[in-house]
N, C-alpha and C positions, 0 to 999 in steps of 0.2 A: 864038481862045483859044490854040491850039497854034501856035507860030511856029517857023520854022527857026532853029536856033542855029548859030552859027559856032564855038562852043566845041569844042575838041578833046577827044574822049572816049577813055578807055583802051580797049584791045583787048577785045572781048567784051561791051561795054556797049551795049545796044540804043539806038536813036535815041529812041524813046518807047514807053511802055506804053499800049496802046490796048485798052479793053474794049468790045466790040461788044454784049455782053449784060450783064444784071445779075449782079453778083458774088454768089457763094454766101453770103458773110457777111451780105449784106443780107437774104436770105431767112431766115437763121438768127436775126438780130436781131429781125425782125418776128415770127417764130415764138415766140421767148422772150417777147417783149412780150405777145403774145396769151395765152400760157399764164399769165403773171404776172397779167394782168387777170382772166382766168377764175378763177384761184385766189383772188384777192381778192373777186370777186363771189360765188362759189359755195362758198367754203371755210366749214367749220363752225367 
């Protein structure tokens, strides 16, 4: 998936962004989804 690029990058731009763990926004999205479903199911 990730391939070596021969494209010249400007100074200070990293070669690639690598996430070795799940990003915090994924947890936030799942949390909001769970709360929304709970509100629909248990809301008066």
